[in-house]
C-alpha positions in Angstrom: 17.3 28.5 -14.0 15.3 29.8 -16.9 16.8 28.9 -20.4 18.0 32.0 -22.2 19.6 32.9 -25.5 23.1 33.8 -25.6 22.8 37.0 -27.9 26.5 37.2 -28.3 26.7 33.8 -29.8 24.4 34.5 -32.8 26.1 34.0 -36.2 24.8 33.8 -39.9 26.9 32.5 -42.7 25.6 33.1 -46.2 27.1 31.1 -48.9 26.2 33.2 -52.0 29.6 34.6 -53.3 29.0 33.2 -56.7 25.2 33.6 -57.1 24.0 35.3 -60.0 20.6 35.5 -62.1 20.3 33.3 -65.1 17.9 32.9 -68.0 17.8 29.5 -70.0 15.8 28.7 -73.1 14.0 25.2 -72.4 12.5 22.6 -74.8 12.7 24.6 -78.0 12.4 22.3 -80.8 14.8 24.3 -83.2 11.8 25.8 -85.0 8.8 27.5 -84.3 6.0 24.9 -83.2 3.0 26.7 -81.7 1.7 23.5 -80.2 5.0 23.3 -78.2 6.6 26.6 -78.1 9.1 25.9 -75.3 9.7 28.3 -72.6 12.3 30.7 -70.9 13.3 29.8 -67.4 14.7 32.4 -64.9 16.5 31.4 -61.6 19.6 31.9 -59.7 22.8 29.8 -60.3 25.5 29.1 -57.5 28.7 27.4 -58.1 29.6 27.8 -54.5 30.3 24.0 -53.4 28.7 24.9 -49.9 25.4 25.6 -51.3 22.6 22.9 -50.8 21.5 23.4 -54.4 23.2 24.6 -57.6 20.3 27.0 -58.2 20.4 29.0 -55.0 22.1 30.0 -51.8 22.5 28.5 -48.4 22.7 30.2 -45.0 23.9 28.5 -41.9 23.4 29.8 -38.3 24.6 29.2 -34.9 22.8 30.2 -31.6 23.8 29.1 -28.2 21.6 28.9 -25.3 22.5 29.5 -21.5 21.4 26.4 -19.5 22.0 25.2 -16.1 22.5 21.4 -15.4 19.1 19.8 -15.7 17.7 22.3 -18.1 16.6 21.2 -21.5 15.5 23.0 -24.8 12.3 20.8 -25.1 9.7 22.9 -27.0 12.2 25.4 -28.5 12.3 25.8 -32.3 15.0 27.8 -34.0 15.0 28.4 -37.7 14.6 31.0 -40.5 11.3 32.7 -41.8 11.4 34.9 -44.8 9.4 38.0 -45.9 9.4 39.1 -49.7 8.5 42.3 -51.4 7.8 42.3 -55.1 8.4 45.5 -57.0 8.3 44.6 -60.6 7.0 41.5 -62.8 6.7 42.1 -66.4 6.9 40.0 -69.6 6.5 41.4 -73.2 6.0 39.9 -76.5 6.2 41.3 -80.1 5.8 40.6 -83.7 8.6 40.8 -86.0 7.2 43.9 -87.6 4.8 46.5 -86.1 1.8 45.2 -88.0 2.2 41.8 -86.0 1.1 43.3 -82.8 2.4 42.9 -79.2 1.4 41.7 -75.7 2.4 42.8 -72.2 1.9 40.7 -69.4 2.6 43.0 -66.3 1.5 41.5 -62.8 3.3 44.5 -61.2 -0.2 46.3 -60.3 -1.3 43.2 -58.7 1.7 42.4 -56.5 3.8 45.7 -56.4 5.2 46.9 -53.0 3.2 44.0 -51.2 5.1 42.5 -48.3 4.3 38.8 -48.1 5.3 35.9 -46.0 7.5 33.7 -48.0 6.8 30.1 -46.9 6.3 26.8 -48.7 2.6 26.7 -47.7 0.2 26.9 -44.6 1.6 23.8 -43.0 5.0 25.5 -42.5 4.0 28.7 -41.2 6.0 30.8 -40.1 9.1 28.9 -41.3 10.4 28.9 -44.8 10.1 25.2 -45.6 10.0 22.9 -42.6 7.1 22.8 -39.9 9.6 22.7 -37.2 12.0 25.4 -38.2 14.6 23.0 -39.1 16.0 23.0 -35.4 19.1 21.1 -35.0 20.4 21.0 -31.3 23.7 19.7 -30.2 23.7 20.3 -26.3 23.0 24.1 -25.9 23.8 24.9 -29.6 21.2 25.4 -32.3 22.3 25.2 -35.8 19.5 25.7 -38.3 20.1 26.3 -42.1 18.0 27.8 -44.9 18.1 27.7 -48.7 16.2 29.5 -51.4 16.1 29.3 -55.3 13.4 31.7 -56.6 12.5 30.9 -60.2 9.9 31.4 -62.8 9.2 30.4 -66.3 7.2 32.0 -69.4 6.4 30.6 -72.9 8.6 31.7 -75.7 5.5 32.3 -78.0 2.3 33.8 -77.4 -0.8 34.1 -79.8 -2.0 37.7 -80.2 -5.8 37.6 -80.3 -6.0 41.2 -81.4 -3.8 40.6 -84.2 -5.5 37.5 -85.8 -4.0 35.1 -83.5 -0.5 35.7 -84.9 2.5 34.7 -82.9 4.3 37.1 -80.8 7.7 36.3 -79.7 9.3 36.8 -76.2 10.9 40.2 -76.2 12.0 40.9 -72.7 11.4 39.9 -68.9 11.8 42.1 -65.9 11.5 40.8 -62.3 12.7 42.6 -59.2 12.1 41.3 -55.5 13.6 41.8 -52.1 13.8 39.3 -49.4 14.5 39.5 -45.5 15.5 36.1 -44.1 15.0 36.2 -40.4 16.7 33.9 -37.8 13.9 33.4 -35.3 13.7 31.2 -31.9 10.3 30.4 -30.7 10.1 29.6 -27.0 7.7 26.8 -25.5 5.2 29.5 -24.7 5.1 30.5 -28.5 6.9 34.0 -28.0 8.9 34.9 -30.8 12.6 36.1 -30.7 13.9 37.8 -33.8 17.5 37.3 -33.3 19.2 38.5 -36.6 18.5 38.8 -40.3 19.9 39.2 -43.7 18.5 41.1 -46.7 18.8 40.3 -50.2 17.8 41.2 -53.7 17.3 39.3 -57.1 16.7 41.5 -60.3 16.2 39.9 -63.5 16.5 42.0 -66.6 16.5 39.8 -69.6 16.5 40.8 -73.4 15.6 38.1 -76.0 17.1 37.9 -79.5 15.7 35.9 -82.4 17.8 34.6 -85.2 16.2 32.8 -87.9 13.5 31.9 -85.5 15.8 30.6 -82.7 15.8 32.5 -79.5 18.7 33.4 -77.1 18.9 35.4 -74.1 21.0 38.1 -72.4 20.7 38.6 -68.8 21.7 41.9 -67.3 20.1 41.4 -63.9 21.9 41.0 -60.5 21.8 39.2 -57.1 22.8 41.4 -54.3 23.3 40.7 -50.5 22.1 44.3 -49.3 22.9 43.4 -45.6 24.7 40.1 -44.7 24.1 40.3 -40.9 21.9 42.6 -38.9 21.1 41.9 -35.3 17.4 41.9 -34.4 14.4 42.1 -36.9 14.0 44.3 -39.9 12.9 47.8 -39.3 11.1 48.6 -42.5 7.7 50.1 -41.7 5.8 47.8 -44.2 7.3 44.6 -42.7 6.0 45.2 -39.1 2.6 43.8 -39.5 3.9 40.5 -40.7 6.5 40.6 -37.9 3.9 41.0 -35.3 1.7 38.1 -36.8 3.6 36.0 -39.3 0.5 34.2 -40.5 0.2 35.5 -43.9 -0.7 36.5 -46.6 1.6 33.7 -48.1 3.6 34.8 -51.1 2.8 31.6 -53.2 -0.9 32.2 -52.6 -0.9 35.8 -53.9 2.0 36.1 -56.2 1.9 32.9 -58.3 -1.8 33.4 -59.1 -1.4 37.1 -60.2 1.5 36.1 -62.4 -0.3 33.1 -63.9 -3.2 35.5 -64.8 -0.9 37.9 -66.5 0.5 35.2 -68.7 -2.6 33.5 -69.5 -4.7 36.6 -70.2 -7.2 35.9 -67.4 -7.0 39.6 -66.0 -7.5 42.4 -68.2 -5.6 44.8 -65.6 -2.4 42.7 -66.0 -2.6 41.4 -69.7 -3.0 43.5 -72.8 -2.8 42.8 -76.6 -2.4 45.4 -79.2 -2.4 45.3 -82.9 0.7 47.2 -83.1 4.1 46.1 -82.1 6.3 47.4 -79.2 7.7 51.0 -79.8 10.5 51.6 -79.5 11.6 48.0 -80.6 15.4 47.1 -80.4 16.9 46.9 -83.9 18.6 43.6 -83.0 15.6 41.8 -81.6 14.9 39.9 -85.0 17.3 38.9 -87.8 16.6 36.9 -91.0 13.1 36.1 -92.6 10.9 33.2 -91.9 7.9 31.8 -93.7 4.7 33.6 -93.1 4.1 34.1 -89.3 0.9 32.3 -88.4 -0.5 31.1 -84.9 
């Protein structure tokens, strides 16, 4: 008898009821120190005790195989792989007043609407993290799991070379991305079976406020499970090429370098500096005077 997948047995449970986007100020010394300016980190926080990590979500799946006595699951792999679509990634800095300039780090043109394979590195293709797909078999039952915790960080201060290397201060951060996490079984002949998936989105929209030179963050973003369980693969047209050949491009190889260039100013298309401040600028962005602002 040929081993087959019992399609009626497929289950995915996502532990994400208390996941939310979070922005945290890190390593800020309590005063402006250009040599060690500190950073702002953006990630997801999860208080669900079932989650593998406090900074993400966990998904558990169950897939049962139909087998006859003597059959084995040798060579089968069951796990999750993931596709990501980035739609926005922008960080802005500004001076305390218009004459102190502004900086816009916008990686969106380099990544917008690209669909990428979201795995750890080439060694784990196509799986999210584990080369073997995190296959766990108990008899005829496979019970793989997945977790994710997308995170980024940016400096709190940035010197504006167009405005005499004066400090500009982190003003806001925007990041929007969608993920399709796909339960997949790969047979010994390497044929892929896309069993089910869930679809989720993380959107960071963070405003920063400076009081006597000390920053605080206000996060207005969201974490949303758009589809908790959908049988079969995603149907979106721009995902089909990766589904047909899940070998890349890999998100970490495309997205992270583009983001890094936008922050460090290594790409004039994604990093711009001006001798004028952002306009319009929130009236509550800055409060209290400081000594002269120098880089």
